[in-house]
C-alpha positions, -999 to 999 in steps of 0.1 A, spaced: -190 -781 520 -158 -804 517 -142 -769 536 -168 -762 559 -166 -800 572 -123 -800 573 -127 -764 589 -153 -758 619 -148 -723 618 -161 -723 583 -192 -743 589 -224 -722 590 -240 -738 619 -205 -729 636 -213 -694 622 -247 -690 633 -242 -703 668 -213 -676 676 -234 -649 657 -266 -660 679 -245 -655 711 -237 -623 706 -244 -597 724 -260 -574 700 -293 -580 694 -293 -568 658 -263 -587 650 -287 -618 661 -317 -601 645 -297 -600 610 -282 -634 613 -319 -651 618 -326 -632 582 -301 -653 568 -313 -689 574 -324 -693 542 -284 -685 531 -273 -709 553 -296 -733 548 -293 -734 511 -256 -741 519 -265 -769 538 -286 -787 518 -321 -802 531 -309 -829 549 -287 -811 571 -315 -781 572 -341 -810 587 -315 -826 608 -294 -797 624 -304 -767 617 -341 -768 631 -328 -787 663 -303 -752 668 -336 -734 661 -354 -746 686 -328 -744 712 -326 -702 705 -362 -703 716 -357 -684 746 -339 -650 725 -350 -619 727 -386 -609 710 -372 -591 678 -353 -629 673 -382 -645 678 -404 -622 654 -377 -625 625 -374 -658 630 -412 -665 630 -413 -645 594 -385 -669 580 -402 -704 591 -430 -691 568 -411 -694 538 -390 -726 543 -410 -753 528 -383 -759 500 -357 -753 520 -365 -787 540 -373 -810 509 -408 -795 500 -443 -808 507 -434 -840 517 -408 -824 546 -429 -793 552 -443 -811 590 -409 -805 603 -412 -771 608 -443 -777 627 -424 -779 661 -405 -739 662 -435 -725 652 -456 -745 678 -433 -732 700 -431 -698 685 -470 -696 688 -475 -701 724 -443 -673 736 -462 -643 755 -453 -613 729 -482 -607 709 -466 -598 672 -446 -630 679 -473 -652 686 -495 -637 654 -470 -641 628 -460 -676 637 -497 -686 635 -495 -667 596 -467 -686 591 -482 -720 603 -517 -707 581 -495 -702 550 -476 -738 553 -509 -755 564 -516 -753 525 -484 -773 517 -494 -802 538 -511 -828 519 -543 -843 538 -523 -870 552 -497 -849 571 -524 -825 580 -543 -852 597 -509 -869 612 -493 -836 623 -513 -808 619 -543 -819 639 -527 -827 667 -507 -796 668 -537 -775 669 -547 -805 702 -517 -798 720 -524 -761 718 -558 -762 726 -553 -788 756 -526 -767 773 -524 -752 803 -512 -718 795 -532 -692 780 -511 -681 751 -516 -715 731 -550 -715 734 -550 -686 715 -530 -692 690 -549 -718 686 -580 -699 678 -569 -690 642 -561 -723 628 -595 -743 630 -602 -730 594 -573 -741 574 -572 -778 590 -610 -787 593 -615 -793 554 -613 -824 541 -606 -843 575 -627 -872 581 -661 -869 601 -647 -883 635 -620 -856 633 -640 -827 621 -662 -836 653 -631 -834 672 -623 -802 664 -657 -790 668 -655 -799 703 -622 -780 708 -635 -749 692 -665 -751 716 -640 -753 743 -621 -722 734 -654 -705 731 -665 -717 766 -627 -708 780 -622 -693 813 -597 -671 801 -613 -636 782 -587 -632 761 -591 -672 743 -625 -665 740 -619 -630 725 -597 -652 702 -628 -677 696 -651 -652 688 -626 -628 666 -621 -667 645 -658 -680 646 -668 -659 612 -636 -674 593 -639 -710 609 -681 -708 597 -665 -705 560 -653 -740 559 -681 -755 574 -715 -772 561 -747 -757 560 -761 -778 583 -731 -774 608 -730 -742 607 -766 -746 619 -763 -771 643 -729 -761 655 -714 -726 650 -754 -706 656 -756 -716 691 -719 -713 696 -725 -676 683 -754 -676 705 -734 -679 739 -706 -657 729 -736 -630 725 -742 -631 758 -707 -640 771 -707 -616 807 -676 -594 791 -684 -566 768 -650 -572 750 -664 -604 736 -697 -593 728 -689 -561 711 -669 -583 686 -700 -608 679 -715 -577 658 -688 -582 634 -690 -620 636 -726 -617 630 -723 -598 597 -697 -624 586 -720 -649 593 -749 -640 575 -733 -637 546 -736 -678 544 -773 -679 559 -803 -682 542 -822 -653 545 -851 -673 566 -823 -681 588 -799 -648 591 -830 -626 600 -838 -647 635 -801 -646 638 -789 -609 631 -820 -597 646 -815 -612 679 -781 -600 680 -792 -565 670 -819 -564 697 -791 -577 721 -765 -552 709 -782 -525 706 -795 -520 742 -764 -538 750 -756 -524 788 -722 -518 773 -719 -482 755 -689 -500 734 -714 -530 720 -739 -506 709 -712 -481 696 -702 -516 676 -734 -520 662 -740 -481 653 -708 -486 636 -719 -515 620 -750 -501 616 -757 -502 575 -738 -533 568 -769 -547 591 -797 -526 570 -779 -545 539 -784 -578 554 -816 -583 566 -836 -562 539 -863 -534 537 -894 -545 555 -876 -558 591 -854 -521 582 -890 -502 585 -905 -526 612 -875 -536 637 -838 -512 622 -853 -476 624 -864 -473 656 -830 -489 668 -813 -464 648 -834 -438 664 -830 -447 701 -789 -448 693 -789 -413 677 -807 -407 713 -782 -429 732 -769 -413 762 -728 -417 752 -718 -392 733 -695 -419 712 -724 -436 700 -744 -413 690 -719 -394 664 -713 -432 653 -750 -432 643 -745 -401 631 -719 -405 607 -743 -432 594 -776 -408 586 -769 -405 553 -761 -438 546 -791 -453 563 -816 -430 548 -802 -439 517 -805 -479 517 -841 -472 529 -871 -483 504 -880 -458 486 -915 -464 488 -912 -456 525 -881 -437 527 -892 -402 527 -921 -404 554 -896 -420 577 -866 -396 572 -893 -364 582 -912 -389 612 -884 -404 625 -852 -392 619 -856 -358 613 -865 -354 649 -834 -370 657 -814 -350 640 -829 -317 652 -817 -323 686 -785 -340 673 -779 -301 658 -777 -286 694 -756 -319 709 -732 -308 736 -707 -328 721 -690 -313 692 -676 -340 680 -716 -355 680 -725 -319 657 -696 -326 635 -703 -359 625 -738 -346 620 -726 -316 598 -703 -340 576 -732 -362 562 -765 -343 571 -763 -325 533 -761 -355 516 -804 -357 522 -811 -331 500 -809 -349 468 -833 -378 491 -859 -353 502 -859 -330 471 -862 -294 471 -896 -285 492 -884 -306 523 -849 -294 521 -858 -258 526 -882 -264 550 -868 -293 570 -826 -289 563 -822 -255 559 -833 -243 594 -806 -274 606 -782 -260 583 -780 -229 593 -780 -234 628 -750 -257 625 -729 -228 604 -732 -208 635 -721 -239 658 -685 -222 679 -670 -253 670 -642 -249 639 -652 -289 625 -689 -285 623 -690 -254 601 -662 -267 580 -680 -300 576 -715 -283 569 -694 -257 543 -678 -281 526 -709 -302 517 -725 -269 502 -728 -280 469 -754 -309 474 -777 -285 489 -774 -259 456 -774 -288 432 -812 -298 448 -826 -259 452 -803 -236 433 -778 -209 434 -806 -183 442 -831 -199 469 -795 -208 489 -782 -171 487 -816 -163 501 -812 -181 531 -774 -182 535 -761 -147 527 -784 -133 559 -768 -159 584 -729 -148 565 -735 -111 566 -746 -119 605 -717 -136 608 -688 -114 592 -704 -81 617 -705 -102 645 -687 -84 680 -667 -112 686 -635 -110 664 -630 -148 667 -666 -154 652 -660 -132 623 -619 -145 616 -642 -178 615 -666 -166 585 -635 -156 571 -614 -187 571 -639 -204 550 -645 -179 523 -627 -192 497 -643 -227 505 -677 -208 503 -664 -193 467 -656 -223 453 -689 -245 461 -708 -215 443 -678 -199 416 -678 -167 403 -704 -153 389 -720 -156 425 -691 -145 446 -686 -109 422 -725 -104 430 -728 -113 465 -694 -123 483 -666 -100 469 -673 -68 486 -674 -81 522 -643 -96 514 -625 -67 505 -641 -52 536 -624 -74 557 -590 -57 549 -602 -23 571 -611 -47 600 -600 -33 630 -586 -67 643 -553 -75 632 -559 -111 626 -590 -100 605 -570 -81 581 -539 -109 581 -568 -136 571 -584 -119 542 -555 -109 531 -543 -149 529 -579 -153 513 -573 -131 484 -539 -156 472 -562 -181 478 -599 -167 455 -567 -154 428 -555 -192 427 -591 -207 419 -604 -175 393 -572 -165 378 -549 -133 373 -569 -118 348 -599 -118 372 -574 -106 401 -564 -76 379 -604 -65 375 -615 -71 406 -590 -72 436 -556 -55 424 -570 -19 421 -593 -22 454 -566 -31 476 -540 -5 455 -570 25 470 -560 8 502 -527 30 498 -546 62 505 -566 55 540 -557 81 566 -556 51 588 -517 38 585 -528 2 597 -550 3 564 -520 21 542 -498 -13 557 -528 -39 548 -517 -30 510 -486 -39 512 -494 -71 532 -515 -82 498 -490 -70 475 -467 -96 491 -491 -125 487 -503 -114 453 -473 -112 441 -470 -150 442 -497 -156 420 -502 -123 396 -462 -133 388 -440 -106 372 -461 -88 346 -490 -76 368 -465 -74 400 -439 -45 379 -469 -27 363 -492 -23 388 -482 -31 422 -448 -19 422 -455 15 414 -483 23 444 -447 1 466 -423 25 457 -447 55 463 -454 47 497 -416 48 503 -427 85 511 -455 81 534 -447 97 567 -454 66 589 -420 51 597 -442 15 602 -450 23 566 -417 28 558 -398 0 569 -429 -24 554 -422 -13 523 -384 -21 525 -393 -55 535 -419 -59 508 -396 -47 480 -373 -71 495 -402 -100 490 -413 -89 457 -377 -85 446 -378 -122 435 -407 -119 412 -393 -84 396 -362 -90 363 -328 -75 373 -333 -44 348 -360 -32 375 -344 -40 406 -322 -22 391 -333 11 381 -366 14 400 -361 -5 439 -324 -1 443 -327 44 446 -362 38 467 -338 14 493 -306 32 488 -328 66 495 -348 45 529 -311 36 543 -304 70 548 -336 71 566 -338 90 605 -355 62 619 -335 35 628 -365 6 616 -364 20 582 -328 21 576 -323 -18 595 -350 -29 570 -337 -11 538 -299 -28 542 -314 -60 549 -333 -60 520 -307 -48 496 -278 -73 516 -308 -100 500 -315 -88 466 -279 -82 462 -280 -46 452 -253 -33 477 
C-alpha cells in the first residue's frame, strides 16, 4: 500500500474511479465485479471510509452496473470488518432497493435479506428496522415494494413495541394506494406469517388476508390463493377450514377468470388442506363448476387436475363421486370446442382406470377414450395413446383390443389422408404400449399395407415407422417379419411401390447393420438397377450411395461398383447424374 499512497495512479480507488467514468458499460460492470479484490487491497477501514462512499456516488449508473453492485454487496460483510460493521452496507443497498429497474431492486433486497442474518439483535433494532421504516414511509412506490420482502427477516427477536410498529407498517403496505405495493405485500404475507406467533397470526394476519382476498384488483386476489395454502400450513384445523373455505368460495366464483384459473391450478393443494369431509361437501361441487367454467383456460387447468383430485378423494365415496359427479363433466369436455381443454383431459383421464376398475372402465371410460382417439388435434390423440398402458393393465390386452382395433382400422382407412397419416405416425407408440405378440397378430399387416398407400406422405411415414419398430423389436424380428415383405414390393407392377422398396431399405439398413443389409437387401437393390422405369433406376443409385457407407469395401468393389458404372452409361440424364454422384461419394471413381 506504500506505493499506492505515494503514487495516486496506483491507488485502487483512483483506478476504480477512472474505470467507472469510462463510457464502456462492460468495463464498468467488470470493475464492480472486482470490488472484493479492491476491498481486500484497501483493508476494512478504508473500505468503510472510502470505498463505500464512492459506491454511493456512482448509484446513477446503468442498470447492468447497479445489478452487479447489488450482487457484490451481499457478500461484503467480511470486507467491511465482519458482523460488527455489517450495518455499513445498508446505505448503498437501501438506495439500490429504491431504483426503478425490478431486477436490480430484487437483487438488492436479496442482499439485504442475506446480510440481515449477520446483524446482531441490537444492530437489527438500531439500523435494519429503521431502514425498513424509511422504505415503508417513502413517497416513492419502489422503496415500499422492496420493504414488503424485509419484514420476515427483522421481526423475530424484536421487542413487543417494535413488533407492533412493524405489524402496523405491514398493514399500511397491504392497504397501500398502489396496486404494485399491495401485490408485493400479498406475495410476502405467507413468508411474514411464518415468523409470527400463533396469536398474532389469528389476530393480525388473517384479517389482513381477508381484506386482500377481497381486494378490488384481481391481480391481488389471485395471489391470495397461493398465500392461503402457505398460511393454512401454519394453522390448526378448526381455523384453517374456515379460512380456506371462505377464500375458496370467493375465488372459485370470482368475476375474474384469472382468479378462477389460479384456484383450478392449485385445487388439489387446497383439497389436501381441508380434508375428506369438506372435500365431499364443498370441493366436489366447486370442482364441477371449474370443469364447466365459461373460460377455456380454467377448464383446461381443472382438467389437468382431474386424476389427482379423484385419487385424493376418500375411498368410501370416491367411486360414487367420480361416476355421478365427475364423469358427466368429463363427457362434456371430450367435445369441448377448445383443443387445449381436450388435450389436458386426454393427458390424465386414462389415470382413472385403476381407480374405477375393469367394469366401470369399460362402461364409462372406454367411450371417452374412443372419442378422444378420433380427435382432430394431434396432441389429444398423442396424449390418449401415450396413456393406454393404464387401461391395458386394468381390462387386459384382449378386451382392450376388441374396442381399440375397430377404431384403429376405421382411422387407418379414413378417406382423408391426414387422418390416416395421424394413426400411421402413432403406430410405433401403440406397438410399444401393446408389445410384440399383439403387434404381430393385430397390427403388423396394417403397417405393411400403408407402404402401398396412394399418398406419398403415408408411404413415407410408414417407411419411417419400420425403422422405429425394428429399434423396438430387434433385428431378428425385422429379418423374419419385415424385410421379406419389403423385398416383395420390388415385384409390384406400380413403379411407385417398387421405389418404396428402396426407401425402406435406406432406413432399415441403418438399424439392421452390415450383415443383414449385405446378405438380404443389397441383392434386391442391385436387381432393381435394371428396372424399366428411370425413376426407379436413379433411386437405385441414390440407395446404393446411402447404404454404401454400411457395406464393406470388398462388397463395394465387387458388387456395387459394376452396377453404378453401368448406370453411368444409362440413356436417362438423371440416372447418369445420380450414379456418378454415388461413385464420387463412395470413392469408387
